[in-house]
C-alpha positions as CSV (number, residue, x, y, z in Angstrom):
1,X,-20.9,1.4,-4.5
2,X,-18.4,1.8,-1.6
3,X,-17.9,0.2,1.7
4,X,-17.2,2.1,4.9
5,X,-14.5,4.8,4.6
6,X,-11.6,3.6,6.7
7,X,-9.4,6.7,6.1
8,X,-7.3,8.0,8.9
9,X,-5.8,11.4,9.6
10,X,-4.2,13.3,6.8
11,X,-4.9,15.7,4.0
12,X,-8.4,15.7,2.4
13,X,-8.9,14.8,-1.2
14,X,-12.4,15.1,-2.6
15,X,-13.9,14.8,0.9
16,X,-11.8,11.7,1.7
17,X,-9.1,11.9,4.4
18,X,-5.8,10.4,3.4
19,X,-3.2,9.1,5.8
20,X,0.1,10.8,4.7
21,X,2.1,9.8,7.7
22,X,3.4,6.6,6.1
23,X,3.8,5.4,2.6
24,X,1.1,3.2,0.9
25,X,1.9,0.6,-1.8
26,X,-0.9,2.0,-4.1
27,X,0.6,5.5,-4.0
28,X,4.1,4.3,-4.4
29,X,3.0,2.2,-7.5
30,X,1.4,5.4,-8.8
31,X,4.7,7.3,-8.4
32,X,6.6,4.5,-10.2
33,X,4.1,4.8,-13.1
34,X,4.7,8.5,-13.3
35,X,1.4,9.5,-11.6
36,X,0.7,12.5,-9.5
37,X,-1.5,10.9,-6.8
38,X,1.1,10.4,-4.2
39,X,2.8,12.2,-1.4
40,X,6.4,13.0,-0.3
41,X,6.4,10.0,2.0
42,X,5.6,7.7,-0.9
43,X,8.2,9.3,-3.2
44,X,10.8,9.2,-0.5
45,X,10.4,5.4,0.0
46,X,10.1,4.7,-3.7
47,X,13.3,6.6,-4.4
48,X,15.0,4.6,-1.6
49,X,13.9,1.4,-3.2
50,X,15.4,2.6,-6.5
51,X,18.8,2.7,-4.8
52,X,18.4,-1.0,-4.2
53,X,17.1,-1.8,-7.7
54,X,17.0,1.0,-10.2
55,X,14.4,-0.8,-12.3
56,X,11.5,0.0,-9.9
57,X,9.6,1.9,-12.6
58,X,10.2,-1.0,-15.1
59,X,8.7,-3.4,-12.6
60,X,5.5,-1.4,-12.2
61,X,5.2,-1.0,-16.0
62,X,5.8,-4.8,-16.6
63,X,3.1,-5.6,-14.0
64,X,0.6,-3.2,-15.5
65,X,1.2,-4.7,-19.0
66,X,0.6,-8.2,-17.6
67,X,-2.8,-7.0,-16.3
68,X,-3.6,-5.8,-19.8
69,X,-2.6,-9.0,-21.5
70,X,-4.3,-11.3,-18.9
71,X,-7.5,-9.4,-19.3
72,X,-7.5,-9.7,-23.0
73,X,-6.8,-13.4,-22.7
74,X,-9.7,-13.9,-20.2
75,X,-12.1,-11.9,-22.4
76,X,-11.2,-14.1,-25.3
77,X,-11.8,-17.2,-23.1
78,X,-15.3,-16.0,-22.4
79,X,-14.9,-14.4,-19.0
80,X,-17.5,-11.7,-18.4
81,X,-17.1,-11.0,-14.6
82,X,-14.1,-9.7,-12.8
83,X,-13.2,-9.1,-9.2
84,X,-9.9,-7.0,-8.9
85,X,-8.5,-6.8,-5.4
86,X,-5.7,-4.3,-4.8
87,X,-6.9,-2.1,-7.7
88,X,-4.6,0.9,-7.1
89,X,-5.0,4.4,-8.4
90,X,-6.7,4.3,-11.9
91,X,-4.5,4.4,-15.0
92,X,-5.5,4.4,-18.6
93,X,-6.5,1.9,-19.8
94,X,-7.8,0.2,-16.7
95,X,-9.1,-3.4,-16.4
96,X,-12.7,-2.6,-17.1
97,X,-11.8,-0.7,-20.2
98,X,-9.9,-3.6,-21.7
99,X,-12.6,-6.2,-20.6
100,X,-15.4,-4.1,-22.0
101,X,-13.5,-3.6,-25.3
102,X,-13.6,-7.4,-25.7
103,X,-17.1,-7.8,-24.4
104,X,-19.2,-4.6,-23.6
105,X,-21.4,-6.6,-21.2
106,X,-18.6,-7.4,-18.8
107,X,-19.1,-6.6,-15.1
108,X,-16.2,-5.5,-13.0
109,X,-15.8,-4.9,-9.3
110,X,-12.7,-3.2,-8.0
111,X,-11.5,-3.2,-4.4
112,X,-8.7,-1.3,-2.5
113,X,-8.1,-0.1,1.0
114,X,-6.3,3.2,0.3
115,X,-8.8,6.1,0.6
116,X,-7.0,7.9,-2.3
117,X,-8.3,5.2,-4.6
118,X,-11.8,6.0,-3.3
119,X,-11.2,9.6,-4.2
120,X,-10.7,8.5,-7.8
121,X,-13.5,5.9,-7.8
122,X,-15.4,7.9,-10.5
123,X,-12.7,6.9,-13.0
124,X,-13.3,3.2,-12.1
125,X,-17.1,3.5,-12.6
126,X,-17.2,4.6,-16.3
127,X,-18.9,1.5,-17.6
128,X,-20.4,0.7,-20.9
129,X,-24.2,0.8,-20.9
130,X,-24.3,-2.9,-21.4
131,X,-22.0,-3.7,-18.5
132,X,-21.3,-2.6,-15.0
133,X,-18.5,-1.4,-12.8
134,X,-18.4,-0.9,-9.0
135,X,-15.8,0.0,-6.3
136,X,-15.5,-1.5,-2.8
137,X,-13.5,0.3,-0.1
138,X,-12.2,-2.7,1.9
139,X,-9.0,-4.4,3.0
140,X,-7.9,-7.5,1.1
141,X,-7.7,-9.3,4.5
142,X,-11.4,-9.0,4.9
143,X,-12.7,-11.4,2.2
144,X,-16.2,-11.7,3.8
145,X,-16.9,-8.0,3.3
146,X,-15.4,-8.1,-0.2
147,X,-17.5,-11.1,-1.3
148,X,-20.6,-9.8,0.3
149,X,-20.5,-6.4,-1.5
150,X,-19.1,-7.8,-4.8
151,X,-22.1,-10.1,-4.8
152,X,-24.4,-7.1,-5.3
153,X,-22.8,-6.7,-8.8
154,X,-21.4,-10.1,-9.7
155,X,-23.2,-13.5,-9.9
156,X,-21.0,-15.9,-8.1
157,X,-22.9,-18.9,-9.4
158,X,-21.2,-18.1,-12.7
159,X,-17.4,-17.8,-13.5
160,X,-15.5,-14.8,-12.2
161,X,-11.9,-13.8,-12.8
162,X,-10.3,-13.0,-9.5
163,X,-7.2,-10.9,-9.9
164,X,-4.7,-9.9,-7.1
165,X,-1.9,-8.3,-8.9
166,X,1.3,-7.3,-7.1
167,X,-0.7,-7.7,-3.8
168,X,0.0,-11.0,-2.1
169,X,3.7,-10.1,-1.5
170,X,2.4,-7.6,1.0
171,X,0.9,-10.4,3.1
172,X,3.2,-12.6,5.1
173,X,2.7,-16.4,5.5
174,X,1.9,-16.0,9.2
175,X,-0.7,-13.4,8.3
176,X,-2.5,-16.0,6.2
177,X,-1.6,-15.2,2.6
178,X,-2.4,-18.7,1.3
179,X,-5.6,-19.0,3.5
180,X,-6.8,-15.6,2.3
181,X,-6.7,-16.6,-1.3
182,X,-8.2,-20.0,-0.6
183,X,-11.2,-18.3,1.1
184,X,-11.8,-16.2,-2.0
185,X,-11.4,-19.1,-4.4
186,X,-13.8,-21.2,-2.4
187,X,-16.6,-18.8,-3.3
188,X,-15.8,-18.9,-7.0
189,X,-17.9,-21.1,-9.4
190,X,-16.2,-23.8,-11.4
191,X,-14.7,-22.3,-14.6
192,X,-13.6,-19.2,-12.7
193,X,-10.0,-18.0,-13.0
194,X,-7.3,-16.7,-10.6
195,X,-4.8,-14.1,-11.9
196,X,-1.8,-13.3,-9.7
197,X,1.5,-11.5,-10.1
198,X,4.2,-11.4,-7.4
199,X,7.8,-10.2,-6.7
200,X,10.5,-12.8,-6.1
201,X,13.9,-12.7,-4.4
202,X,15.4,-15.5,-6.5
203,X,17.4,-13.2,-8.8
204,X,18.8,-10.9,-6.1
205,X,18.4,-12.2,-2.6
206,X,20.6,-9.5,-1.1
207,X,18.6,-6.7,-2.7
208,X,15.3,-8.3,-1.7
209,X,16.5,-8.5,1.9
210,X,17.4,-4.8,1.8
211,X,14.0,-4.0,0.3
212,X,12.2,-6.0,3.0
213,X,14.1,-4.0,5.7
214,X,13.0,-0.7,4.1
215,X,9.4,-1.9,4.3
216,X,9.8,-3.1,7.8
217,X,11.3,0.2,9.0
218,X,8.0,1.9,7.9
219,X,5.7,-0.7,9.5
220,X,5.0,-2.4,6.2
221,X,5.3,-6.0,5.0
222,X,7.1,-7.2,1.9
223,X,7.3,-11.0,1.4
224,X,9.0,-11.9,-1.9
225,X,8.4,-15.6,-2.8
226,X,10.2,-18.2,-4.8
227,X,8.7,-19.7,-7.9
228,X,7.8,-22.8,-5.8
229,X,6.2,-20.6,-3.1
230,X,4.3,-18.6,-5.6
231,X,3.1,-21.8,-7.3
232,X,1.5,-22.9,-4.0
233,X,-1.2,-20.2,-4.4
234,X,-2.5,-22.3,-7.3
235,X,-2.9,-25.6,-5.5
236,X,-6.1,-27.3,-6.6
237,X,-6.3,-25.1,-9.7
238,X,-5.4,-25.8,-13.3
239,X,-2.7,-23.5,-14.6
240,X,-3.2,-22.3,-18.1
241,X,-0.3,-22.1,-20.5
242,X,2.5,-21.2,-20.0
243,X,2.0,-21.8,-16.3
244,X,4.1,-19.9,-13.8
245,X,6.4,-17.6,-15.8
246,X,8.3,-14.4,-15.5
247,X,5.7,-11.6,-15.5
248,X,7.1,-10.1,-18.8
249,X,7.0,-13.5,-20.5
250,X,3.3,-14.4,-20.0
251,X,1.8,-14.3,-23.5
252,X,3.8,-11.3,-24.7
253,X,2.0,-11.5,-28.1
254,X,-1.2,-10.1,-26.4
255,X,0.3,-6.7,-25.7
256,X,3.0,-4.2,-26.6
257,X,6.4,-5.1,-25.2
258,X,7.7,-3.0,-22.2
259,X,11.3,-1.9,-22.7
260,X,13.4,-2.4,-19.6
261,X,16.9,-1.5,-18.6
262,X,19.7,-4.1,-18.5
263,X,19.7,-7.8,-19.4
264,X,18.6,-9.2,-16.1
265,X,14.9,-10.4,-15.8
266,X,12.4,-8.3,-14.0
267,X,12.1,-10.2,-10.6
268,X,8.5,-11.2,-10.6
269,X,6.3,-14.2,-11.5
270,X,2.8,-14.3,-12.9
271,X,0.2,-16.9,-13.8
272,X,-3.4,-17.5,-14.6
273,X,-5.3,-20.6,-13.4
274,X,-8.7,-22.1,-13.8
275,X,-10.9,-23.5,-11.1
276,X,-12.1,-27.0,-12.2
């Protein structure tokens, strides 16, 4: 299942037209993870960000590992439905593979706005026979479309785990980051969960300001948030232990540790919360 193809001019990939005139976070993330589904414009910006903080690849790996651990935790907590917004280019194992390892009947809907993810959607649709996976081509700022199409696969009268990993720092306050999440959470049934990870400027304000400038030069938004600002996303929800924590420190026992360079913490927060 896909929504309308919103691709713009650029090189074709599997019949999908990709905009290669400016970098895209999904493709930069792919480059940081060592993938091949990116373009020179993505690599150039990613390399520039590495001159600001050389641990860019570590940040991507730590965030990916958090997704693995959170999905295992949710599966053990009885979650059988997942809505993952800002999916990115598929990597192994992806969310549905982990969820369906825990419970083969799990149903997963992915959503992203980069047409290159659509070109790889087949990898996101390899479900177990008992479960289901689907892909929506839509922008995170369009929750109505996302919820409408996700409702064809997910039963919103039952709990759903909504994940937006390393996504909300690309939405500024004046663009409605908090309101966007609230609209999505409003649709979720009691007993649902919200899973977020987010970069912060608290450990290196100067470096974060430089990174924001790099994004701004390319017409993109980067909005690092403090621990307190990140915590606001969970207003009205019940944080599960350990609450808001450094991304690498959220239930490390549920996954393999990610070796990182240096002694400074990876500048990001993560949390999982339950809708009462």
